[in-house]
C-alpha positions in Angstrom: 90.0 159.9 245.2 92.2 160.4 248.5 92.7 163.6 249.5 96.3 163.6 249.3 96.1 162.7 245.8 93.7 165.4 244.9 96.0 168.0 246.8 98.9 166.8 245.3 97.4 167.1 241.8 96.3 170.5 242.3 100.0 171.5 243.6 101.4 170.1 240.7 99.3 172.0 238.3 99.9 175.1 240.1 103.4 174.7 239.7 103.2 174.1 236.2 101.3 177.4 235.9 104.6 179.5 235.2 105.7 177.3 232.7 102.5 177.6 231.0 102.5 181.5 230.9 106.0 181.8 229.3 106.6 183.5 226.1 106.2 180.9 223.5 104.8 178.4 225.8 101.6 179.8 226.5 98.8 177.1 226.5 96.5 180.1 225.4 98.1 180.4 222.2 99.3 176.4 221.6 96.0 175.4 221.7 93.8 176.3 218.7 90.0 176.2 219.2 88.3 173.5 217.1 87.0 175.1 214.0 83.8 172.9 213.9 83.1 173.1 217.7 83.7 175.5 220.5 85.3 174.3 223.5 83.5 174.9 227.2 84.4 173.4 230.4 81.6 171.8 232.5 82.5 172.9 236.5 81.7 169.5 237.7 85.1 168.3 236.1 86.3 170.5 239.1 84.0 169.3 241.8 86.3 167.3 243.9 88.5 170.6 244.2 85.8 172.4 244.8 84.2 170.4 247.5 87.4 170.0 249.1 87.9 173.7 249.3 90.7 173.6 247.3 89.2 176.3 244.8 85.9 178.1 244.7 83.2 178.6 242.2 84.8 182.4 241.9 88.0 180.7 240.6 86.3 179.0 238.0 86.6 181.2 235.2 90.3 182.3 236.0 91.4 178.5 236.3 89.2 177.7 232.9 91.3 180.7 231.1 94.6 180.4 232.6 94.9 176.6 233.2 93.3 175.2 230.2 92.9 177.8 227.5 89.1 177.7 227.7 86.8 180.7 227.6 83.2 178.8 227.6 82.1 178.2 231.3 79.3 175.6 232.4 78.4 176.3 235.9 76.7 173.9 238.3 74.5 175.6 240.8 75.3 173.2 243.5 78.8 174.3 243.5 77.9 177.8 244.2 77.4 179.9 247.2 74.0 181.7 247.7 72.9 183.1 244.2 72.3 186.6 245.6 72.8 189.7 243.5 76.0 190.7 244.9 77.7 187.1 244.1 76.3 187.2 240.9 78.1 190.6 240.3 81.5 189.3 241.6 81.4 186.3 239.3 80.5 188.6 236.3 83.3 190.6 237.0 85.4 187.1 237.0 84.3 186.4 233.6 85.2 190.0 232.5 88.8 189.9 233.9 89.6 186.4 232.2 87.7 187.1 228.8 85.5 184.1 229.8 81.8 183.7 229.1 79.0 181.8 230.6 77.7 179.3 228.3 75.1 177.6 230.5 74.2 176.8 234.1 73.7 173.3 235.1 70.7 173.3 237.5 70.1 170.4 240.2 67.8 170.2 243.4 65.1 172.5 242.5 62.1 170.0 242.7 60.5 167.5 240.1 59.4 168.7 237.0 57.3 165.5 236.2 56.2 165.1 240.0 52.5 163.7 239.9 51.3 166.4 242.1 50.7 169.8 239.8 51.5 171.7 242.6 54.8 170.3 243.3 55.8 170.2 239.5 54.8 174.0 238.9 56.7 175.0 242.1 59.6 173.3 240.5 59.5 175.4 237.4 58.9 178.6 239.3 62.2 177.8 241.4 64.1 177.5 238.1 63.2 181.2 237.3 66.0 182.8 239.3 68.6 180.5 237.5 67.0 181.9 234.2 67.6 185.2 235.4 71.4 184.7 236.5 72.2 182.9 233.4 71.1 185.7 231.3 72.8 188.2 233.8 75.9 186.2 232.9 75.6 186.0 229.4 74.7 182.4 228.8 72.0 180.7 226.3 70.7 178.2 228.5 70.0 176.5 231.8 70.3 172.8 231.9 67.2 170.8 233.9 66.2 167.4 234.8 62.9 165.6 233.8 62.8 163.9 237.0 59.5 162.2 238.0 59.6 162.4 242.0 58.9 159.5 244.4 59.4 156.5 241.8 60.4 156.0 238.1 57.3 155.4 235.9 57.1 152.0 234.2 55.5 151.0 231.4 54.0 152.6 228.2 50.9 154.2 229.7 52.7 155.4 232.9 55.6 156.8 230.8 53.3 158.9 228.6 51.2 160.3 231.6 54.6 161.4 232.9 55.5 162.9 229.7 52.5 164.8 229.8 53.1 166.0 233.2 56.6 167.2 232.1 55.2 169.3 229.2 53.1 171.2 231.3 55.9 172.1 233.6 58.8 172.7 231.0 56.0 174.6 228.9 55.7 176.9 231.7 59.4 177.2 232.5 60.1 177.8 228.7 57.7 180.5 228.6 59.2 182.4 231.4 62.7 181.6 229.6 61.7 183.0 226.6 61.3 186.6 227.7 65.0 186.2 228.8 66.2 185.0 225.5 67.4 181.6 227.3 67.0 178.1 226.3 65.6 175.3 228.7 67.6 171.7 228.1 67.2 168.7 229.3 70.4 166.3 229.8 70.0 162.2 229.7 70.8 162.3 233.6 69.5 158.8 234.9 66.3 157.0 235.4 63.9 157.5 232.9 65.8 160.7 231.4 68.5 158.4 230.2 65.8 156.4 227.8 66.3 159.0 224.7 62.9 158.0 223.3 61.3 159.5 226.0 63.3 162.5 225.8 62.5 163.5 222.1 58.8 162.5 223.0 58.8 165.6 225.5 60.7 167.6 222.7 58.0 167.0 220.3 55.1 167.5 222.7 56.4 170.5 224.0 57.7 171.5 220.5 59.1 175.4 221.3 62.3 176.8 219.8 64.1 177.3 223.1 63.6 173.7 224.2 66.0 171.2 223.4 68.7 168.4 224.6 72.0 168.3 226.2 73.4 165.1 225.1 75.6 163.5 227.6 78.0 160.8 226.3 78.1 158.7 229.6 74.7 158.9 231.3 73.1 155.9 229.7 72.6 152.3 231.5 75.5 149.8 230.8 73.2 147.6 228.6 72.3 150.9 226.3 73.9 151.5 223.0 75.2 155.2 224.0 76.1 155.8 220.4 72.8 155.3 219.2 70.8 157.2 222.1 73.2 160.1 221.5 72.4 160.3 217.7 68.5 160.4 218.8 69.0 163.2 220.9 71.3 165.4 218.6 68.3 166.8 216.4 67.4 168.6 219.3 70.8 169.6 220.8 71.5 173.1 222.3 74.8 171.8 223.7 76.8 168.7 224.1 78.4 167.3 227.4 82.0 165.7 226.3 81.4 163.2 229.5 85.2 161.4 230.0 86.5 159.1 232.2 90.1 158.0 231.4 92.9 158.7 228.6 95.8 156.4 227.6 99.3 157.4 226.6 98.2 158.1 223.1 95.4 160.3 224.3 92.7 158.1 223.5 89.9 157.9 225.6 89.5 154.0 226.9 85.8 154.2 227.8 84.3 155.6 225.2 85.1 155.4 221.4 85.2 159.4 221.0 86.0 159.5 217.2 82.7 157.6 216.7 80.9 159.8 219.1 82.1 163.1 217.8 81.4 161.9 214.3 77.7 161.7 215.3 77.8 165.1 216.8 79.6 166.1 213.5 77.1 164.4 211.3 74.1 166.0 213.2 75.3 169.4 211.7 75.9 170.7 215.6 78.4 173.7 215.6 77.9 174.9 218.9 80.0 174.4 222.6 81.3 171.0 223.5 81.4 170.9 227.2 84.4 169.0 228.6 82.9 167.0 231.7 85.7 164.8 233.0 84.6 162.1 235.9 87.4 159.8 236.0 89.9 158.7 239.0 93.0 157.5 237.8 93.9 160.8 236.1 93.7 164.0 238.6 90.9 166.3 237.5 93.3 168.9 236.1 94.9 165.9 234.2 91.7 164.9 233.0 90.8 168.2 231.5 93.7 168.6 229.9 93.8 165.2 228.1 90.0 166.0 226.8 91.1 169.3 225.7 94.0 167.6 223.8 91.7 165.2 222.4 89.2 167.8 221.3 92.1 169.7 219.3 92.0 166.9 216.9 88.7 168.4 215.8 90.1 171.7 214.6 
């Protein structure tokens, strides 16, 4: 997306802000929360604005509340400044002042939980400890992690089985630490072998801990995969749902994913937690895409 278009999209949204907060036109009062699902906002939906320094992570609670009427926050650690105690305190204060709450923190860049070298995968587990503590401090319920193998993707049944065994060791360790803080450890289908639902489910069964689960993402599958069947396989272990979306037409229909079918799968699984909006399109601005996703999810109320 060109910088001028990104800036224009942000400017237009700020200009609309006064209209949204007028008596009788409040976005907060006009949009009812879903009865079946609570709506959260994945911070990655705003990553272009944050990386372009139009806004910061500290602005995220205010924007989620004031611009979209969304209470639940799904942070992304790579969009933070240094996770020091004072920064976390300021972020917690921002949540309090906006009546928002942390749902989870998406954690990237902390190492390979399925690395062939035991020392490296256990270091990766330990690297996540601080995010467990921060999530607990902010009132969240989970950290989202990745089951990445390291230097190369495993291939073949035997190699994948060994990879799952390695992941089971590191994730059991991380879940043990997270249990003390009352935090879940959840895995997103996030590319590579982690986008094979059978592999993720086999890890769920091998670790078999109550604070271990999945974060099914609607979009992170190979083009040839049946994404609906894949999400269906991940849902029995879901402790979160990522409403990945890319574009909406004039009737507010998502044009790349059959969302009625996908949300029907989520509903049929008996899931009643947060559904996190994660907009990654390019035609609509980030703010327009989030608005469209929120309007769509209102139909499930």
